[in-house]
Each structure stands twice: as structure tokens, then as C-alpha cells.
All heavy atoms as a GROMACS GRO file, in nm:
protein
  635
    1ASP      N    1  10.782   8.634  10.418
    1ASP     CA    2  10.867   8.529  10.364
    1ASP      C    3  10.942   8.568  10.247
    1ASP      O    4  10.894   8.651  10.163
    1ASP     CB    5  10.777   8.404  10.336
    1ASP     CG    6  10.765   8.306  10.439
    1ASP    OD1    7  10.834   8.324  10.559
    1ASP    OD2    8  10.712   8.194  10.422
    2ASP      N    9  11.058   8.508  10.221
    2ASP     CA   10  11.146   8.542  10.111
    2ASP      C   11  11.071   8.481   9.980
    2ASP      O   12  11.005   8.375   9.990
    2ASP     CB   13  11.275   8.469  10.121
    2ASP     CG   14  11.357   8.525  10.235
    2ASP    OD1   15  11.328   8.647  10.277
    2ASP    OD2   16  11.427   8.454  10.297
    3LEU      N   17  11.096   8.548   9.867
    3LEU     CA   18  11.049   8.491   9.743
    3LEU      C   19  11.143   8.384   9.704
    3LEU      O   20  11.263   8.416   9.696
    3LEU     CB   21  11.025   8.602   9.643
    3LEU     CG   22  10.920   8.702   9.675
    3LEU    CD1   23  10.918   8.808   9.569
    3LEU    CD2   24  10.783   8.640   9.677
    4ILE      N   25  11.100   8.270   9.652
    4ILE     CA   26  11.188   8.181   9.596
    4ILE      C   27  11.132   8.131   9.460
    4ILE      O   28  11.011   8.142   9.427
    4ILE     CB   29  11.207   8.056   9.692
    4ILE    CG1   30  11.076   7.985   9.723
    4ILE    CG2   31  11.277   8.106   9.814
    4ILE    CD1   32  11.100   7.858   9.805
    5ASP      N   33  11.220   8.085   9.382
    5ASP     CA   34  11.202   8.026   9.246
    5ASP      C   35  11.083   7.915   9.258
    5ASP      O   36  11.080   7.842   9.351
    5ASP     CB   37  11.314   7.969   9.189
    5ASP     CG   38  11.301   7.921   9.047
    5ASP    OD1   39  11.234   7.826   9.030
    5ASP    OD2   40  11.348   7.989   8.954
    6ALA      N   41  10.989   7.914   9.156
    6ALA     CA   42  10.894   7.814   9.159
    6ALA      C   43  10.933   7.671   9.161
    6ALA      O   44  10.862   7.584   9.211
    6ALA     CB   45  10.792   7.843   9.034
    7ASN      N   46  11.063   7.645   9.105
    7ASN     CA   47  11.114   7.513   9.111
    7ASN      C   48  11.204   7.488   9.230
    7ASN      O   49  11.260   7.374   9.236
    7ASN     CB   50  11.191   7.490   8.977
    7ASN     CG   51  11.096   7.493   8.862
    7ASN    OD1   52  11.000   7.441   8.864
    7ASN    ND2   53  11.144   7.563   8.747
    8ALA      N   54  11.217   7.579   9.325
    8ALA     CA   55  11.312   7.556   9.433
    8ALA      C   56  11.244   7.471   9.540
    8ALA      O   57  11.120   7.476   9.562
    8ALA     CB   58  11.344   7.694   9.488
    9PHE      N   59  11.321   7.401   9.610
    9PHE     CA   60  11.282   7.317   9.726
    9PHE      C   61  11.404   7.321   9.819
    9PHE      O   62  11.505   7.260   9.793
    9PHE     CB   63  11.250   7.179   9.682
    9PHE     CG   64  11.183   7.089   9.795
    9PHE    CD1   65  11.044   7.105   9.817
    9PHE    CD2   66  11.266   7.010   9.863
    9PHE    CE1   67  10.986   7.031   9.912
    9PHE    CE2   68  11.202   6.934   9.973
    9PHE     CZ   69  11.073   6.950   9.994
   10ILE      N   70  11.386   7.397   9.930
   10ILE     CA   71  11.499   7.413  10.023
   10ILE      C   72  11.461   7.348  10.156
   10ILE      O   73  11.357   7.370  10.209
   10ILE     CB   74  11.526   7.561  10.038
   10ILE    CG1   75  11.558   7.619   9.905
   10ILE    CG2   76  11.634   7.589  10.144
   10ILE    CD1   77  11.544   7.774   9.901
   11VAL      N   78  11.560   7.276  10.213
   11VAL     CA   79  11.536   7.205  10.338
   11VAL      C   80  11.656   7.250  10.423
   11VAL      O   81  11.772   7.243  10.378
   11VAL     CB   82  11.540   7.052  10.320
   11VAL    CG1   83  11.537   6.989  10.462
   11VAL    CG2   84  11.428   7.008  10.246
   12SER      N   85  11.630   7.297  10.542
   12SER     CA   86  11.732   7.333  10.640
   12SER      C   87  11.702   7.281  10.774
   12SER      O   88  11.588   7.265  10.815
   12SER     CB   89  11.761   7.487  10.639
   12SER     OG   90  11.641   7.552  10.682
   13ASN      N   91  11.801   7.235  10.850
   13ASN     CA   92  11.789   7.189  10.982
   13ASN      C   93  11.831   7.292  11.082
   13ASN      O   94  11.929   7.366  11.070
   13ASN     CB   95  11.882   7.064  11.007
   13ASN     CG   96  11.830   6.938  10.933
   13ASN    OD1   97  11.720   6.906  10.966
   13ASN    ND2   98  11.905   6.877  10.845
   14ASP      N   99  11.750   7.304  11.184
   14ASP     CA  100  11.773   7.399  11.298
   14ASP      C  101  11.741   7.331  11.426
   14ASP      O  102  11.622   7.321  11.459
   14ASP     CB  103  11.701   7.528  11.272
   14ASP     CG  104  11.726   7.639  11.365
   14ASP    OD1  105  11.842   7.638  11.422
   14ASP    OD2  106  11.649   7.725  11.381
   15PHE      N  107  11.839   7.279  11.503
   15PHE     CA  108  11.816   7.203  11.627
   15PHE      C  109  11.713   7.101  11.601
   15PHE      O  110  11.749   6.998  11.531
   15PHE     CB  111  11.771   7.302  11.735
   15PHE     CG  112  11.876   7.408  11.764
   15PHE    CD1  113  11.846   7.538  11.721
   15PHE    CD2  114  11.984   7.377  11.836
   15PHE    CE1  115  11.943   7.631  11.752
   15PHE    CE2  116  12.088   7.474  11.856
   15PHE     CZ  117  12.060   7.605  11.822
   16ASP      N  118  11.596   7.095  11.660
   16ASP     CA  119  11.499   6.987  11.647
   16ASP      C  120  11.391   7.030  11.544
   16ASP      O  121  11.282   6.962  11.555
   16ASP     CB  122  11.440   6.954  11.780
   16ASP     CG  123  11.537   6.881  11.868
   16ASP    OD1  124  11.629   6.814  11.811
   16ASP    OD2  125  11.507   6.873  11.988
   17LEU      N  126  11.418   7.114  11.456
   17LEU     CA  127  11.326   7.150  11.347
   17LEU      C  128  11.390   7.139  11.212
   17LEU      O  129  11.501   7.176  11.191
   17LEU     CB  130  11.284   7.291  11.363
   17LEU     CG  131  11.189   7.331  11.472
   17LEU    CD1  132  11.166   7.482  11.482
   17LEU    CD2  133  11.057   7.262  11.480
   18MET      N  134  11.309   7.088  11.116
   18MET     CA  135  11.344   7.094  10.982
   18MET      C  136  11.255   7.195  10.906
   18MET      O  137  11.129   7.188  10.920
   18MET     CB  138  11.319   6.953  10.914
   18MET     CG  139  11.344   6.939  10.767
   18MET     SD  140  11.296   6.798  10.689
   18MET     CE  141  11.398   6.668  10.780
   19LYS      N  142  11.319   7.298  10.849
   19LYS     CA  143  11.249   7.394  10.789
   19LYS      C  144  11.242   7.374  10.631
   19LYS      O  145  11.345   7.336  10.577
   19LYS     CB  146  11.309   7.541  10.813
   19LYS     CG  147  11.308   7.574  10.965
   19LYS     CD  148  11.375   7.704  10.979
   19LYS     CE  149  11.373   7.742  11.126
   19LYS     NZ  150  11.431   7.865  11.163
   20VAL      N  151  11.120   7.385  10.575
   20VAL     CA  152  11.106   7.348  10.434
   20VAL      C  153  11.047   7.475  10.370
   20VAL      O  154  10.953   7.526  10.418
   20VAL     CB  155  11.015   7.224  10.414
   20VAL    CG1  156  10.993   7.206  10.262
   20VAL    CG2  157  11.064   7.102  10.484
   21LYS      N  158  11.106   7.514  10.256
   21LYS     CA  159  11.056   7.623  10.178
   21LYS      C  160  11.048   7.569  10.025
   21LYS      O  161  11.153   7.519   9.977
   21LYS     CB  162  11.146   7.746  10.179
   21LYS     CG  163  11.141   7.824  10.311
   21LYS     CD  164  11.207   7.948  10.305
   21LYS     CE  165  11.202   8.017  10.434
   21LYS     NZ  166  11.267   8.149  10.447
   22SER      N  167  10.934   7.594   9.969
   22SER     CA  168  10.909   7.542   9.834
   22SER      C  169  10.847   7.648   9.748
   22SER      O  170  10.772   7.727   9.798
   22SER     CB  171  10.827   7.411   9.839
   22SER     OG  172  10.785   7.369   9.714
   23GLY      N  173  10.872   7.641   9.619
   23GLY     CA  174  10.817   7.729   9.523
   23GLY      C  175  10.670   7.696   9.502
   23GLY      O  176  10.592   7.774   9.446
   24LYS      N  177  10.641   7.571   9.525
   24LYS     CA  178  10.499   7.522   9.503
   24LYS      C  179  10.440   7.461   9.638
   24LYS      O  180  10.530   7.426   9.723
   24LYS     CB  181  10.501   7.416   9.399
   24LYS     CG  182  10.540   7.461   9.267
   24LYS     CD  183  10.544   7.347   9.160
   24LYS     CE  184  10.588   7.403   9.027
   24LYS     NZ  185  10.607   7.291   8.929
   25THR      N  186  10.313   7.454   9.650
   25THR     CA  187  10.261   7.397   9.772
   25THR      C  188  10.286   7.251   9.786
   25THR      O  189  10.274   7.171   9.692
   25THR     CB  190  10.106   7.426   9.772
   25THR    OG1  191  10.072   7.565   9.756
   25THR    CG2  192  10.033   7.362   9.887
   26VAL      N  193  10.330   7.217   9.905
   26VAL     CA  194  10.366   7.072   9.938
   26VAL      C  195  10.245   7.009   9.989
   26VAL      O  196  10.190   7.049  10.097
   26VAL     CB  197  10.485   7.068  10.035
   26VAL    CG1  198  10.518   6.918  10.074
   26VAL    CG2  199  10.604   7.134   9.986
   27ASP      N  200  10.179   6.914   9.914
   27ASP     CA  201  10.062   6.844   9.957
   27ASP      C  202  10.093   6.741  10.064
   27ASP      O  203  10.015   6.711  10.158
   27ASP     CB  204   9.989   6.778   9.846
   27ASP     CG  205   9.916   6.885   9.761
   27ASP    OD1  206   9.889   7.002   9.806
   27ASP    OD2  207   9.883   6.851   9.647
   28GLU      N  208  10.211   6.665  10.045
   28GLU     CA  209  10.246   6.561  10.141
   28GLU      C  210  10.391   6.548  10.142
   28GLU      O  211  10.464   6.567  10.042
   28GLU     CB  212  10.186   6.429  10.090
   28GLU     CG  213  10.226   6.311  10.167
   28GLU     CD  214  10.165   6.170  10.120
   28GLU    OE1  215  10.142   6.167   9.992
   28GLU    OE2  216  10.135   6.094  10.202
   29ILE      N  217  10.453   6.522  10.264
   29ILE     CA  218  10.593   6.502  10.275
   29ILE      C  219  10.618   6.381  10.365
   29ILE      O  220  10.549   6.359  10.472
   29ILE     CB  221  10.658   6.625  10.340
   29ILE    CG1  222  10.807   6.618  10.329
   29ILE    CG2  223  10.620   6.660  10.476
   29ILE    CD1  224  10.885   6.748  10.338
   30LYS      N  225  10.710   6.294  10.320
   30LYS     CA  226  10.747   6.178  10.403
   30LYS      C  227  10.905   6.189  10.416
   30LYS      O  228  10.975   6.219  10.324
   30LYS     CB  229  10.712   6.046  10.329
   30LYS     CG  230  10.568   6.020  10.319
   30LYS     CD  231  10.544   5.888  10.244
   30LYS     CE  232  10.395   5.868  10.225
   30LYS     NZ  233  10.378   5.740  10.149
   31VAL      N  234  10.952   6.150  10.540
   31VAL     CA  235  11.090   6.148  10.566
   31VAL      C  236  11.126   6.002  10.607
   31VAL      O  237  11.052   5.951  10.697
   31VAL     CB  238  11.125   6.246  10.685
   31VAL    CG1  239  11.278   6.247  10.704
   31VAL    CG2  240  11.089   6.388  10.640
   32PHE      N  241  11.219   5.939  10.539
   32PHE     CA  242  11.250   5.802  10.564
   32PHE      C  243  11.402   5.804  10.631
   32PHE      O  244  11.479   5.887  10.596
   32PHE     CB  245  11.254   5.722  10.436
   32PHE     CG  246  11.128   5.724  10.364
   32PHE    CD1  247  11.108   5.821  10.268
   32PHE    CD2  248  11.042   5.622  10.381
   32PHE    CE1  249  10.990   5.820  10.197
   32PHE    CE2  250  10.927   5.624  10.310
   32PHE     CZ  251  10.893   5.717  10.213
   33ASP      N  252  11.429   5.694  10.702
   33ASP     CA  253  11.567   5.670  10.739
   33ASP      C  254  11.629   5.583  10.639
   33ASP      O  255  11.573   5.553  10.536
   33ASP     CB  256  11.569   5.615  10.882
   33ASP     CG  257  11.510   5.472  10.892
   33ASP    OD1  258  11.482   5.407  10.798
   33ASP    OD2  259  11.502   5.434  11.014
   34LEU      N  260  11.758   5.547  10.651
   34LEU     CA  261  11.831   5.480  10.552
   34LEU      C  262  11.776   5.329  10.537
   34LEU      O  263  11.803   5.266  10.440
   34LEU     CB  264  11.981   5.468  10.586
   34LEU     CG  265  12.048   5.603  10.542
   34LEU    CD1  266  12.198   5.586  10.577
   34LEU    CD2  267  12.031   5.628  10.397
   35LEU      N  268  11.699   5.281  10.629
   35LEU     CA  269  11.635   5.147  10.623
   35LEU      C  270  11.513   5.155  10.561
   35LEU      O  271  11.441   5.041  10.540
   35LEU     CB  272  11.626   5.086  10.771
   35LEU     CG  273  11.759   5.069  10.846
   35LEU    CD1  274  11.731   5.004  10.978
   35LEU    CD2  275  11.846   4.965  10.766
   36GLY      N  276  11.457   5.266  10.519
   36GLY     CA  277  11.333   5.288  10.448
   36GLY      C  278  11.214   5.294  10.534
   36GLY      O  279  11.098   5.300  10.481
   37ARG      N  280  11.232   5.314  10.665
   37ARG     CA  281  11.129   5.338  10.760
   37ARG      C  282  11.077   5.484  10.754
   37ARG      O  283  11.159   5.568  10.749
   37ARG     CB  284  11.164   5.308  10.904
   37ARG     CG  285  11.213   5.155  10.917
   37ARG     CD  286  11.254   5.129  11.056
   37ARG     NE  287  11.379   5.197  11.082
   37ARG     CZ  288  11.458   5.178  11.178
   37ARG    NH1  289  11.439   5.075  11.259
   37ARG    NH2  290  11.570   5.240  11.193
   38VAL      N  291  10.951   5.502  10.754
   38VAL     CA  292  10.900   5.640  10.764
   38VAL      C  293  10.917   5.694  10.900
   38VAL      O  294  10.860   5.630  10.994
   38VAL     CB  295  10.746   5.637  10.723
   38VAL    CG1  296  10.694   5.785  10.734
   38VAL    CG2  297  10.721   5.592  10.574
   39ILE      N  298  10.990   5.803  10.920
   39ILE     CA  299  11.009   5.862  11.050
   39ILE      C  300  10.925   5.989  11.065
   39ILE      O  301  10.894   6.029  11.182
   39ILE     CB  302  11.157   5.885  11.082
   39ILE    CG1  303  11.229   5.959  10.971
   39ILE    CG2  304  11.228   5.745  11.098
   39ILE    CD1  305  11.378   5.996  11.009
   40ILE      N  306  10.887   6.049  10.956
   40ILE     CA  307  10.796   6.174  10.961
   40ILE      C  308  10.702   6.161  10.847
   40ILE      O  309  10.745   6.127  10.737
   40ILE     CB  310  10.870   6.304  10.963
   40ILE    CG1  311  10.974   6.311  11.085
   40ILE    CG2  312  10.780   6.420  10.963
   40ILE    CD1  313  11.069   6.426  11.074
   41HIS      N  314  10.578   6.194  10.873
   41HIS     CA  315  10.477   6.199  10.764
   41HIS      C  316  10.392   6.312  10.797
   41HIS      O  317  10.332   6.325  10.911
   41HIS     CB  318  10.401   6.064  10.744
   41HIS     CG  319  10.296   6.065  10.639
   41HIS    ND1  320  10.165   6.063  10.669
   41HIS    CD2  321  10.303   6.069  10.507
   41HIS    CE1  322  10.102   6.067  10.553
   41HIS    NE2  323  10.190   6.078  10.460
   42ASN      N  324  10.368   6.395  10.699
   42ASN     CA  325  10.280   6.516  10.721
   42ASN      C  326  10.219   6.565  10.589
   42ASN      O  327  10.274   6.530  10.492
   42ASN     CB  328  10.367   6.629  10.777
   42ASN     CG  329  10.292   6.738  10.849
   42ASN    OD1  330  10.173   6.755  10.819
   42ASN    ND2  331  10.358   6.801  10.945
   43GLU      N  332  10.099   6.632  10.602
   43GLU     CA  333  10.033   6.687  10.491
   43GLU      C  334  10.010   6.829  10.509
   43GLU      O  335   9.906   6.882  10.544
   43GLU     CB  336   9.903   6.620  10.459
   43GLU     CG  337   9.916   6.473  10.430
   43GLU     CD  338   9.782   6.398  10.398
   43GLU    OE1  339   9.683   6.459  10.408
   43GLU    OE2  340   9.797   6.270  10.375
   44PRO      N  341  10.125   6.915  10.485
   44PRO     CA  342  10.123   7.051  10.525
   44PRO      C  343  10.032   7.144  10.446
   44PRO      O  344   9.973   7.238  10.496
   44PRO     CB  345  10.262   7.097  10.517
   44PRO     CG  346  10.329   7.004  10.430
   44PRO     CD  347  10.245   6.868  10.439
   45LYS      N  348  10.015   7.122  10.312
   45LYS     CA  349   9.941   7.199  10.223
   45LYS      C  350   9.981   7.342  10.230
   45LYS      O  351   9.899   7.441  10.224
   45LYS     CB  352   9.786   7.187  10.253
   45LYS     CG  353   9.736   7.050  10.259
   45LYS     CD  354   9.696   6.997  10.126
   45LYS     CE  355   9.607   6.874  10.147
   45LYS     NZ  356   9.674   6.749  10.098
   46GLN      N  357  10.116   7.361  10.240
   46GLN     CA  358  10.183   7.497  10.246
   46GLN      C  359  10.302   7.502  10.170
   46GLN      O  360  10.362   7.403  10.131
   46GLN     CB  361  10.214   7.529  10.395
   46GLN     CG  362  10.086   7.538  10.475
   46GLN     CD  363  10.128   7.566  10.628
   46GLN    OE1  364  10.222   7.649  10.650
   46GLN    NE2  365  10.072   7.496  10.716
   47LYS      N  366  10.354   7.628  10.144
   47LYS     CA  367  10.479   7.641  10.073
   47LYS      C  368  10.600   7.651  10.162
   47LYS      O  369  10.707   7.616  10.135
   47LYS     CB  370  10.480   7.765   9.984
   47LYS     CG  371  10.390   7.763   9.862
   47LYS     CD  372  10.399   7.883   9.785
   47LYS     CE  373  10.304   7.868   9.665
   47LYS     NZ  374  10.317   7.991   9.570
   48SER      N  375  10.573   7.703  10.290
   48SER     CA  376  10.673   7.711  10.389
   48SER      C  377  10.618   7.656  10.530
   48SER      O  378  10.517   7.693  10.569
   48SER     CB  379  10.710   7.856  10.404
   48SER     OG  380  10.809   7.873  10.497
   49PHE      N  381  10.693   7.568  10.582
   49PHE     CA  382  10.660   7.499  10.707
   49PHE      C  383  10.774   7.440  10.784
   49PHE      O  384  10.886   7.438  10.728
   49PHE     CB  385  10.548   7.399  10.689
   49PHE     CG  386  10.586   7.299  10.587
   49PHE    CD1  387  10.649   7.179  10.632
   49PHE    CD2  388  10.571   7.313  10.447
   49PHE    CE1  389  10.688   7.077  10.551
   49PHE    CE2  390  10.617   7.206  10.363
   49PHE     CZ  391  10.665   7.097  10.416
   50GLU      N  392  10.743   7.396  10.905
   50GLU     CA  393  10.850   7.330  10.983
   50GLU      C  394  10.804   7.196  11.036
   50GLU      O  395  10.676   7.184  11.061
   50GLU     CB  396  10.874   7.424  11.113
   50GLU     CG  397  10.939   7.548  11.074
   50GLU     CD  398  10.956   7.636  11.202
   50GLU    OE1  399  10.906   7.611  11.308
   50GLU    OE2  400  11.034   7.744  11.201
   51LEU      N  401  10.889   7.100  11.041
   51LEU     CA  402  10.864   6.964  11.090
   51LEU      C  403  10.950   6.946  11.208
   51LEU      O  404  11.068   6.973  11.212
   51LEU     CB  405  10.892   6.865  10.984
   51LEU     CG  406  10.815   6.865  10.857
   51LEU    CD1  407  10.875   6.775  10.754
   51LEU    CD2  408  10.673   6.844  10.875
   52SER      N  409  10.892   6.885  11.316
   52SER     CA  410  10.962   6.846  11.430
   52SER      C  411  11.057   6.723  11.411
   52SER      O  412  11.008   6.619  11.360
   52SER     CB  413  10.887   6.823  11.554
   52SER     OG  414  10.950   6.769  11.659
   53THR      N  415  11.182   6.733  11.436
   53THR     CA  416  11.274   6.619  11.427
   53THR      C  417  11.330   6.590  11.563
   53THR      O  418  11.433   6.520  11.571
   53THR     CB  419  11.384   6.655  11.330
   53THR    OG1  420  11.460   6.771  11.378
   53THR    CG2  421  11.350   6.678  11.188
   54GLY      N  422  11.254   6.619  11.661
   54GLY     CA  423  11.299   6.586  11.808
   54GLY      C  424  11.321   6.437  11.833
   54GLY      O  425  11.400   6.401  11.914
   55SER      N  426  11.236   6.356  11.763
   55SER     CA  427  11.262   6.214  11.792
   55SER      C  428  11.360   6.147  11.693
   55SER      O  429  11.383   6.025  11.716
   55SER     CB  430  11.122   6.139  11.765
   55SER     OG  431  11.090   6.171  11.632
   56VAL      N  432  11.427   6.219  11.614
   56VAL     CA  433  11.527   6.172  11.518
   56VAL      C  434  11.668   6.188  11.587
   56VAL      O  435  11.707   6.286  11.633
   56VAL     CB  436  11.527   6.241  11.388
   56VAL    CG1  437  11.637   6.197  11.300
   56VAL    CG2  438  11.380   6.230  11.325
   57LYS      N  439  11.748   6.080  11.582
   57LYS     CA  440  11.886   6.079  11.650
   57LYS      C  441  11.973   6.171  11.571
   57LYS      O  442  11.969   6.175  11.451
   57LYS     CB  443  11.937   5.945  11.660
   57LYS     CG  444  11.856   5.852  11.758
   57LYS     CD  445  11.899   5.714  11.741
   57LYS     CE  446  12.022   5.672  11.838
   57LYS     NZ  447  12.052   5.539  11.837
   58LEU      N  448  12.074   6.227  11.653
   58LEU     CA  449  12.170   6.316  11.574
   58LEU      C  450  12.254   6.221  11.478
   58LEU      O  451  12.283   6.103  11.510
   58LEU     CB  452  12.260   6.370  11.680
   58LEU     CG  453  12.204   6.492  11.758
   58LEU    CD1  454  12.319   6.528  11.860
   58LEU    CD2  455  12.170   6.607  11.677
   59GLY      N  456  12.289   6.276  11.370
   59GLY     CA  457  12.367   6.203  11.267
   59GLY      C  458  12.284   6.116  11.168
   59GLY      O  459  12.340   6.054  11.084
   60THR      N  460  12.153   6.110  11.192
   60THR     CA  461  12.067   6.033  11.098
   60THR      C  462  12.059   6.093  10.962
   60THR      O  463  12.028   6.211  10.953
   60THR     CB  464  11.923   6.020  11.164
   60THR    OG1  465  11.940   5.953  11.292
   60THR    CG2  466  11.828   5.937  11.072
   61VAL      N  467  12.080   6.014  10.860
   61VAL     CA  468  12.058   6.058  10.725
   61VAL      C  469  11.910   6.040  10.693
   61VAL      O  470  11.850   5.926  10.716
   61VAL     CB  471  12.145   5.972  10.625
   61VAL    CG1  472  12.109   6.015  10.485
   61VAL    CG2  473  12.290   5.996  10.651
   62MET      N  474  11.851   6.146  10.645
   62MET     CA  475  11.704   6.148  10.621
   62MET      C  476  11.680   6.164  10.468
   62MET      O  477  11.748   6.252  10.407
   62MET     CB  478  11.634   6.258  10.699
   62MET     CG  479  11.647   6.252  10.848
   62MET     SD  480  11.575   6.390  10.941
   62MET     CE  481  11.694   6.510  10.899
   63ILE      N  482  11.598   6.072  10.418
   63ILE     CA  483  11.562   6.096  10.276
   63ILE      C  484  11.420   6.144  10.271
   63ILE      O  485  11.325   6.097  10.340
   63ILE     CB  486  11.559   5.950  10.213
   63ILE    CG1  487  11.700   5.894  10.221
   63ILE    CG2  488  11.517   5.964  10.067
   63ILE    CD1  489  11.711   5.748  10.194
   64ILE      N  490  11.415   6.258  10.207
   64ILE     CA  491  11.286   6.337  10.210
   64ILE      C  492  11.219   6.326  10.070
   64ILE      O  493  11.278   6.340   9.963
   64ILE     CB  494  11.320   6.482  10.231
   64ILE    CG1  495  11.388   6.483  10.363
   64ILE    CG2  496  11.192   6.569  10.223
   64ILE    CD1  497  11.478   6.624  10.387
   65GLU      N  498  11.087   6.290  10.073
   65GLU     CA  499  11.008   6.269   9.952
   65GLU      C  500  10.888   6.367   9.968
   65GLU      O  501  10.810   6.356  10.060
   65GLU     CB  502  10.962   6.130   9.924
   65GLU     CG  503  10.873   6.114   9.818
   65GLU     CD  504  10.815   5.967   9.806
   65GLU    OE1  505  10.889   5.903   9.740
   65GLU    OE2  506  10.712   5.940   9.864
   66ALA      N  507  10.875   6.459   9.888
   66ALA     CA  508  10.758   6.549   9.889
   66ALA      C  509  10.676   6.550   9.762
   66ALA      O  510  10.730   6.543   9.652
   66ALA     CB  511  10.813   6.709   9.898
   67ARG      N  512  10.540   6.542   9.779
   67ARG     CA  513  10.450   6.557   9.661
   67ARG      C  514  10.392   6.687   9.657
   67ARG      O  515  10.332   6.749   9.759
   67ARG     CB  516  10.334   6.441   9.683
   67ARG     CG  517  10.244   6.446   9.562
   67ARG     CD  518  10.141   6.333   9.571
   67ARG     NE  519  10.084   6.316   9.697
   67ARG     CZ  520   9.969   6.383   9.746
   67ARG    NH1  521   9.910   6.472   9.668
   67ARG    NH2  522   9.920   6.349   9.864
   68LEU      N  523  10.418   6.757   9.543
   68LEU     CA  524  10.374   6.888   9.525
   68LEU      C  525  10.233   6.905   9.477
   68LEU      O  526  10.174   6.803   9.427
   68LEU     CB  527  10.471   6.969   9.436
   68LEU     CG  528  10.616   6.961   9.477
   68LEU    CD1  529  10.705   7.033   9.376
   68LEU    CD2  530  10.644   7.014   9.625
   69GLU      N  531  10.176   7.025   9.472
   69GLU     CA  532  10.041   7.056   9.432
   69GLU      C  533  10.011   7.009   9.295
   69GLU      O  534   9.896   6.968   9.260
   69GLU     CB  535  10.004   7.203   9.448
   69GLU     CG  536  10.095   7.295   9.352
   69GLU     CD  537  10.081   7.446   9.385
   69GLU    OE1  538   9.969   7.474   9.438
   69GLU    OE2  539  10.171   7.511   9.347
   70ASP      N  540  10.116   7.011   9.200
   70ASP     CA  541  10.092   6.964   9.062
   70ASP      C  542  10.102   6.820   9.033
   70ASP      O  543  10.101   6.770   8.926
   70ASP     CB  544  10.179   7.042   8.965
   70ASP     CG  545  10.332   7.018   8.990
   70ASP    OD1  546  10.361   6.943   9.080
   70ASP    OD2  547  10.413   7.089   8.925
   71GLY      N  548  10.126   6.740   9.153
   71GLY     CA  549  10.138   6.597   9.138
   71GLY      C  550  10.282   6.548   9.125
   71GLY      O  551  10.309   6.428   9.125
   72SER      N  552  10.378   6.640   9.103
   72SER     CA  553  10.521   6.604   9.090
   72SER      C  554  10.578   6.569   9.233
   72SER      O  555  10.523   6.606   9.326
   72SER     CB  556  10.604   6.714   9.024
   72SER     OG  557  10.598   6.828   9.099
   73PHE      N  558  10.691   6.499   9.213
   73PHE     CA  559  10.762   6.448   9.345
   73PHE      C  560  10.902   6.516   9.344
   73PHE      O  561  10.960   6.527   9.239
   73PHE     CB  562  10.777   6.302   9.348
   73PHE     CG  563  10.656   6.237   9.396
   73PHE    CD1  564  10.556   6.194   9.294
   73PHE    CD2  565  10.618   6.211   9.519
   73PHE    CE1  566  10.430   6.129   9.320
   73PHE    CE2  567  10.507   6.137   9.561
   73PHE     CZ  568  10.412   6.105   9.460
   74ILE      N  569  10.949   6.554   9.463
   74ILE     CA  570  11.078   6.597   9.488
   74ILE      C  571  11.146   6.502   9.588
   74ILE      O  572  11.081   6.475   9.690
   74ILE     CB  573  11.087   6.740   9.529
   74ILE    CG1  574  11.050   6.834   9.414
   74ILE    CG2  575  11.227   6.782   9.581
   74ILE    CD1  576  11.058   6.981   9.432
   75ASN      N  577  11.262   6.457   9.566
   75ASN     CA  578  11.338   6.379   9.658
   75ASN      C  579  11.475   6.449   9.685
   75ASN      O  580  11.537   6.496   9.595
   75ASN     CB  581  11.373   6.242   9.600
   75ASN     CG  582  11.244   6.158   9.580
   75ASN    OD1  583  11.176   6.127   9.679
   75ASN    ND2  584  11.214   6.123   9.463
   76THR      N  585  11.506   6.453   9.825
   76THR     CA  586  11.630   6.514   9.862
   76THR      C  587  11.676   6.441   9.986
   76THR      O  588  11.607   6.364  10.040
   76THR     CB  589  11.612   6.663   9.872
   76THR    OG1  590  11.750   6.714   9.894
   76THR    CG2  591  11.526   6.692   9.990
   77LYS      N  592  11.797   6.476  10.032
   77LYS     CA  593  11.855   6.418  10.149
   77LYS      C  594  11.903   6.527  10.249
   77LYS      O  595  11.915   6.641  10.210
   77LYS     CB  596  11.984   6.336  10.119
   77LYS     CG  597  11.947   6.205  10.043
   77LYS     CD  598  12.078   6.136  10.005
   77LYS     CE  599  12.120   6.180   9.878
   77LYS     NZ  600  12.187   6.151   9.777
   78SER      N  601  11.895   6.485  10.374
   78SER     CA  602  11.941   6.582  10.480
   78SER      C  603  12.000   6.506  10.599
   78SER      O  604  11.961   6.377  10.614
   78SER     CB  605  11.828   6.676  10.527
   78SER     OG  606  11.862   6.763  10.620
   79ILE      N  607  12.079   6.561  10.674
   79ILE     CA  608  12.139   6.494  10.787
   79ILE      C  609  12.100   6.572  10.920
   79ILE      O  610  12.110   6.695  10.919
   79ILE     CB  611  12.293   6.484  10.794
   79ILE    CG1  612  12.334   6.402  10.662
   79ILE    CG2  613  12.349   6.428  10.910
   79ILE    CD1  614  12.485   6.406  10.632
   80LYS      N  615  12.044   6.504  11.019
   80LYS     CA  616  12.009   6.560  11.144
   80LYS      C  617  12.137   6.594  11.216
   80LYS      O  618  12.226   6.505  11.246
   80LYS     CB  619  11.922   6.469  11.231
   80LYS     CG  620  11.906   6.509  11.376
   80LYS     CD  621  11.799   6.608  11.400
   80LYS     CE  622  11.786   6.655  11.541
   80LYS     NZ  623  11.689   6.593  11.604
   81TYR      N  624  12.157   6.723  11.261
   81TYR     CA  625  12.275   6.763  11.332
   81TYR      C  626  12.223   6.857  11.447
   81TYR      O  627  12.116   6.908  11.448
   81TYR     CB  628  12.385   6.819  11.247
   81TYR     CG  629  12.338   6.943  11.171
   81TYR    CD1  630  12.354   7.069  11.228
   81TYR    CD2  631  12.291   6.945  11.046
   81TYR    CE1  632  12.314   7.190  11.156
   81TYR    CE2  633  12.257   7.048  10.981
   81TYR     CZ  634  12.266   7.169  11.035
   81TYR     OH  635  12.230   7.288  10.966
   0.00000   0.00000   0.00000
């Protein structure tokens, strides 16, 4: 795996997969739609992992909330394409 900064949090979409790379271990990740509904919830306990977005419609704006190993939270957005 590539080395990334300890404060980095990178999300990329690839077909029906969302790839996440973080500088710190992600204890929990939740993905919401714009209505606030949880569409993905996972506890990967890893720095690099993939989530299936096969059930998410194309064009959906996803709000991603990740809780890291140190208890901090990261929020970001992504669009399914």
C-alpha cells in the first residue's frame, strides 16, 4: 500500500466500490444520503478498505462520517458515479 500522511483521509469511487485510505485506523464508518438515512454502516478497524456501493443509485450524493482510532471524526462527501 502507498504511504499516506497520518492526517489524510481519501475516498475514491470505482464502479460499485468505495475505496477508503486513511492515515489512522478507521473504527467505524457511516455513509448517509442527503435525507440523513444511513445507507452503509461498517466497522472496518483498518486503514485501507473497500465498501460495496452496489445498492446505491448512480448520482447519489453520499455524506461520509468516519470515527478514527483516536476518537476523532472525519466528515466528507462523495458522489456515486
